[in-house]
N, C-alpha and C positions, 0 to 999 in steps of 0.2 A: 584364430585364438585357440588354446588347448581347451579342449571341452571341460577338463576336472575344474581349470581355473574359472571359465566361464561359469559353471556350476556353483563354485566357490564365492563367488561374486555376488551371484542370485541368492544365496543363503544368507549372505551377510545383509543384504536390503533391510531397515529398522523399521520400515511403514509398508504394510501389506494392504492394500486397497480389494476387498471382496465385491467384487461384482456379482450383486444376486438380484432378484427380483423380489419385493417384499409386500404382500398383499397386507393394504391397510385394514380391511375389513376383518380378516382373519390372523394375521401376524403370522401366517406360515411362510416359508420360502417355495417360490413357486418355479417352475422348469422354462415357463415360454410369457414373453410379454403380451397383453391385452391392451385396447385401448383405454386410455387415460380418462377416466371421469370422476364425478363427485364422491361418487361410492366406493372406486375401486380404484387405488392410484397404487404405483410402484416407482422404488427408488431406487438407490444407491446404498449399500453398507460400506461404512469405511470403518476398518478395524487398526488400532494404532496399539502394538503390544508395548507393554511396559516390562514385562519379564521376558526372562528367556522362552523360546516357543521352537516346537519342532514342525511348523508348517502351518499352511491357513487353515486346515481339518481344525489343528487343536484351539484356535481363537474361535470356533463357532461352537466350540461345547463346553459347557459349565466344569471345567477340569482344574478350575484354581488359577488361570493364567490370567493374570491382571491386565486390562486393555480399557482402552477409552473407545467408546463407539457412537459413529454418528452416523444418521440415517438423511438422507437426502432425496426429497419427494419433487420429482418432475412435473412441470407443467401441461407436458405434450408436446412442448414445442422450443423445447432446447432449453427453459428455463428452469431454476431452481423454485418451486412454490413453496417449499417448506424444509427447513432444516433441524434435525432433532439431535441434540447430545445428550447421548441416552446416559439417565442416571445420575448425571455427574454434579448435580447440587449436594449439599451436605446432608439434606434431608432424603436423596435417592431419587429424587423427581428429574424429570425430563427436561431439558431447558430447551425451551423452542423459541425458532422465530418463522414468521412466514412473510412471502414476499408476493407481490403482484405485479403485472406487465401490461403496456398498453398494446396496441394493434401491430406496433412496429417492434414488439420484443423489448422497447424499453423498460428499466424497473418505475415503476409508477408509485409502489406503496411498500414500506417495510415496518413491519412491526416488530415493537419493542422485545426480546428475549423475555419470556417468563417463565418460571417452572409449573409444569404441570404434572399432575398425578398421571400416570397411564391408566388409561382405560381399555382392560384386556391386557394384551403382549404390548410390554414395553418397546417403545419407538414406533408406535401407530400414530399414522395421521390423526391431527387433532383440529379443531374449531377454537382457538386461541383467544380471541377479540374479546371476547367477555371476560375470559380469564385475567388477560392483561388488564385490562379496565378496573377489574377488582382489585387486582396485586399494586397497579400503581397509585390506584386511588383517583384518577382523571380519566376523562372519556378519549381524550385526543392521546392515542398509542400508538400513532403511526407516522413516519416520516414519510412525506408526499414529494411528487417530484413532478415538473411541468417541462414539457419538450418544445421545441420549435417544431411547427406543422411541417416539416420538409425532408427530405430524406438524409440530410444532415443530423437530425435529433438532435439538435444542440440544447443542453440543459439549459433553461430559464429561470427557473424559479425552485426552491427547495423549500418545504415546510417544515419546520422540527416539530418536535412531537411536545407536549405539556399545553394546558388549558390556557395558560397564560400568553401561549403564541400562537394560539390558533386565530388563521389568516393573516399571521405574519410571516415573512419569506425571505430569504437570501436570494437577491435576483443576481440575474447576469446580461451583460448585454456584451456584443460582438462587434470589434470594429478593427482598428490599423491603427500605425503610427502616422501622425500628421505634425510636419513642423510647423503648421500655422497655428495649430492649437496648443498651449504651453501644456496641458496635462497630458495630451498625447505624444509630447517632443520627445525624443529618448537620443542621449549622445551615444556614439559611437566608440566603444574600447577595442584596441588591437592587441595582440600579444605579436613581437617582433621576433625575428629569426633566433635571436640570443634570449629568448625567454622575457623580455623586458615589456611593461605595460607602457602602452602608447596610446594618448587621446586623439581622436582624429578632428580634423579642424571643423567638420563638417557633422551633422546627426545623420542618423538612419535615412535613407530616404524614404519617400512617402509610399506607403504600402509594403514595407520590405518586411515588416515585423506585423505578427497578429497579436492584437489586444483584445482582454478580456478584463471589463468592468464587473466588480462584484459590489454589491450594496447589503450588508447587513440588516437586520431586523431592526437597527437602531440609526440606520442611516447612515454609517461609516461606510466611506469608499475606498476602495483598494484597486489598482491597476496591476494588470500582470501582460507582459510582452514577450512573444517568443518568434524564435527566426525559423527560417525553412527546413531545420533538423529540428524542431519542435523543444527547444532547448531554450529554457527560462534565460531571457537578457536583463529584464529589468522587474523589478518589484516596487511598486508605488505607492505608498499609503498616506492619504488625503487627511489633514486637519484644517479646513477651510481654505485659503488659497497658500497653504504650506505644505510642500511635499517631501515626504521621506524617501528618499530613492535608493535602493540596494541594486548595484549593478552584476553581473556575472560575467565573467569574460573567458573565452574561452579559446584554447590552441585550433591550429589548421587539422588536427585529428579529432576534435572534440571534446578534449579534455577539459575540466574546470580548472582553470589558473588562477584566477583571482577573482574573488569576492569581494567588493566594494560596498560598503554599509554606510548607511546616511552620515556618521561623524567624518567619512573620507571626503563626501561633498563639499564639506564647509572647512576640512584642513586636509588637503590631500597628502597625508603623508604614509607611505605604505607600511612603514615599520610600526607606527604606532595604529593604525587603522583597518588595515587590509587583512585578508586571509591569502595566504599564497600557498599553491600546489604546484610540485614538479614530477615530472615522472620519468622513467627510463625509455629505452628502445622499445619495450614491451608494454607500454603504457601502465605499467605500476607505479603506484603513488611511493616515491622515495624521499619527498621532503614535502614537509608540511609546517608553515607558521601561522600562527595565531597572532590576533592583534596585540602588539606590548608585549609578546613572548619571544625567546630565542626557537630557532627553529628545530624541527624534529625529523630524525633521519631514520628510514626504514630498509631493512637488506631481508632480500627474499633468495630461496633455494631455488633447484635446477625446474622443482615441480611449484613454483610460483606461490609457494608457504611462506609467510613471514618467520623470518628464524631471528633477527635482531632488531631492536629500536632502540634508541637515544634521546631524550629531550636534552633541555637545556643545563638543569640542575646535574643530570647524570656526566653529561661532557665535563662540566665542573672537576668532578671526580673521577674521569675516566672511565666508567660504569655503562654497561649496556643491560638492556633487558634481552633475555634470548628464552627460544621456545621450542621445544621439541615435540616430534609427533611419533605417533605408533605407525604400524603398517596399514593402520586402516583413514590415515590423515588426522587423528583426533589429537588435540594438545594433550599431552600428560605430563609436561614440565612447563 
């Protein structure tokens, strides 16, 4: 690639990430990394310019260049222990979030974001638990997570914030589809070579789908089933013994072609109840139909950018919406 062209592309990047070592105890930029401990933490400074700039150096100086500054402090094991949005609140305070991890590196606790007045240099590491409790007016200001004690580290429980939710959790159970158990039985829908919906005579074979049962703090239950490609196949909401099923049907290339909501299960009318999507040979969405609506058409250029679209109302008047891009791929019309 031409060096001048490459240099031009680099200079057009709108987001600069400046990797620097920030001392939490002094607020100064340091030149080398040290061992992370409670009194000496280092992080990543991310600067997002809001105005035109001449380079990374200009963003690190107080020369009037407007920018958003974030500081992420590591825990020494690859995780982020605290994230600070420097001076982002209307009062100019730092908006701060803290994170804790278990011995396997899974997120164990996340504190609600809280505005904190900087002590010393803005962006310094802060102890925010007490500040968060005072700001929100309750003691339970941390979301907490419990995991399966195995190498899979599956999430089992999620405890929300707020004193009223103390001890209450969204719990998860992991299983698979089973034809013999109604709540775990899954219909099987296919897409024909012509793009038509086909319902198989038999449900999915036992164990062919991965199932996750979620139960919220009020005991409401929800099942989700995923195929071997980790695509959601069935979302099932329970109301006693009544099921409200939404099926997701994919073609052989993994594209979502049909979404069949609960209304379709009682009245199998594709035009009235289904979401329908079609794709071209490059897997670009070219046809979209919402329940009870006329289809919309989408047209792309050689750079895979949407240039024309038309819904049912526009089609009645022979009209199209169009999109024009500049040399950087930004929509200008």
